[in-house]
C-alpha distance (Angstrom), angle and dihedral (degrees) to the residues before:
residue distance angle dihedral
X1 . . .
X2 3.79 . .
X3 3.79 123.5 .
X4 3.75 90.0 -107.3
X5 3.80 92.5 54.9
X6 3.81 91.0 45.4
X7 3.82 90.7 53.0
X8 3.82 91.2 48.8
X9 3.80 91.2 49.8
X10 3.81 91.2 48.4
X11 3.80 92.5 50.7
X12 3.81 90.2 50.4
X13 3.78 89.9 53.0
X14 3.81 91.7 49.8
X15 3.79 93.9 45.9
X16 3.78 112.0 97.3
X17 3.75 123.2 -145.1
X18 3.82 115.2 -96.9
X19 3.79 91.7 -107.7
X20 3.82 89.9 62.1
X21 3.81 94.9 42.6
X22 3.79 95.3 58.5
X23 3.76 108.3 63.8
X24 3.74 108.9 -173.7
X25 3.74 123.4 -164.8
X26 3.73 117.6 -145.7
X27 3.77 121.2 -124.1
X28 3.79 116.2 -108.5
X29 3.81 113.2 -88.7
X30 3.79 91.7 -120.1
X31 3.83 93.5 53.7
X32 3.77 113.0 122.9
X33 3.78 118.5 176.0
X34 3.78 108.8 -122.7
X35 3.75 94.6 -162.7
X36 3.79 139.5 -1.2
X37 3.81 86.0 -96.5
X38 3.82 92.6 71.3
X39 3.74 97.1 105.4
X40 3.75 131.0 166.1
X41 3.80 88.0 -105.8
X42 3.79 91.6 58.6
X43 3.78 90.1 48.9
X44 3.80 90.7 50.0
X45 3.80 89.7 50.3
X46 3.79 91.6 50.6
X47 3.79 92.4 48.3
X48 3.80 91.7 48.0
X49 3.78 94.5 47.8
X50 3.80 99.2 31.9
X51 3.80 96.1 120.9
X52 3.79 92.8 48.8
X53 3.79 91.6 45.9
X54 3.80 91.5 49.3
X55 3.79 90.5 52.8
X56 3.79 89.4 49.0
X57 3.78 95.2 49.3
X58 3.78 93.5 41.6
X59 3.81 90.4 47.5
X60 3.79 97.0 -134.0
X61 3.80 122.6 163.4
X62 3.78 132.4 166.3
X63 3.76 126.8 -131.0
X64 3.78 87.8 -123.8
X65 3.80 90.7 58.4
X66 3.81 91.6 51.7
X67 3.82 90.6 47.6
X68 3.82 92.8 49.7
X69 3.79 92.0 47.4
X70 3.80 90.9 50.1
X71 3.81 89.4 49.6
X72 3.82 89.4 53.3
X73 3.79 92.5 49.7
X74 3.80 90.9 48.9
X75 3.83 91.5 42.3
X76 3.78 94.4 -128.4
X77 3.79 136.5 115.8
X78 3.80 97.4 -140.1
X79 3.79 135.1 31.5
X80 3.79 118.7 -159.9
X81 3.82 105.9 -141.8
X82 3.81 91.7 -150.6
X83 3.81 94.9 50.6
X84 3.77 122.3 105.0
X85 3.81 115.2 -105.1
X86 3.81 88.7 -122.7
X87 3.82 88.4 71.1
X88 3.81 90.3 63.4
X89 3.80 103.6 24.7
X90 3.76 112.6 58.9
X91 3.77 131.7 175.2
X92 3.78 137.3 179.3
X93 3.76 89.0 -102.0
X94 3.78 122.4 64.8
X95 3.79 91.9 -129.9
X96 3.81 105.1 111.9
X97 3.81 95.1 -170.5
X98 3.82 92.7 57.4
X99 3.79 91.1 49.3
X100 3.80 90.9 48.7
X101 3.81 91.8 50.2
X102 3.80 90.6 48.8
X103 3.80 89.2 48.9
X104 3.81 90.1 69.8
X105 3.79 89.4 69.9
X106 3.79 91.0 46.9
X107 3.82 89.1 55.5
X108 3.81 94.3 43.2
X109 3.80 92.4 51.3
X110 3.80 98.0 39.0
X111 3.79 119.2 116.1
X112 3.80 88.5 -124.2
X113 3.81 98.7 57.0
X114 3.80 104.5 22.6
X115 3.85 95.8 80.6
X116 3.82 88.7 59.4
X117 3.79 91.1 52.1
X118 3.80 94.7 -117.8
X119 3.78 107.3 -173.4
X120 3.78 113.0 178.8
X121 3.78 121.6 170.4
X122 3.80 123.5 -140.2
X123 3.80 89.3 -113.3
X124 3.81 91.2 59.5
X125 3.81 89.6 76.7
X126 3.83 94.8 45.8
X127 3.82 95.7 108.7
X128 3.81 97.4 34.9
X129 3.80 112.4 126.7
X130 3.81 101.3 164.2
X131 3.79 140.7 19.0
X132 3.80 92.3 -100.9
X133 3.80 89.8 61.5
X134 3.80 90.4 46.1
X135 3.81 89.2 55.6
X136 3.79 88.7 46.9
X137 3.80 90.5 56.2
X138 3.80 90.2 52.8
X139 3.83 92.1 47.5
X140 3.81 89.0 46.8
X141 3.81 90.7 54.5
X142 3.80 90.9 52.5
X143 3.81 92.3 49.7
X144 3.80 93.1 45.0
X145 3.80 90.0 53.1
X146 3.80 96.9 53.5
X147 3.79 101.0 -90.3
X148 3.77 122.5 137.1
X149 3.82 107.4 -134.7
X150 3.78 112.3 -159.4
X151 3.76 132.0 -176.1
X152 3.76 114.2 -108.3
């Protein structure tokens, strides 16, 4: 037997019959299709992304996530909580309060916060004196709108 024939014979021995190759998982007994659109692909998607979907439906976010998103919006790696917002939020005008009020729209429309539906009003930042309070306003919005904000 040549090496080529030996290799072919070995691959035939290793090859499993089709019935063993396709391992099908059964649907849960309590599964009831809600619509004709409930396909096996949708179920696979749900199983794959179950943790992410649970977090979405439960509305859970961490303080760390909010901080990192705010850092991305401000294009910085670190935010000093005691610093004035005018150190991070700049405008053409020297009026810090106008820039801070305009910043609400920047946050609301940012790619980081828009999926969560963040909707801050310019008046929400009226009493903000430092970046720690600004972060507190954002966390307060999440809590007021049914989100569970955890440390982490």
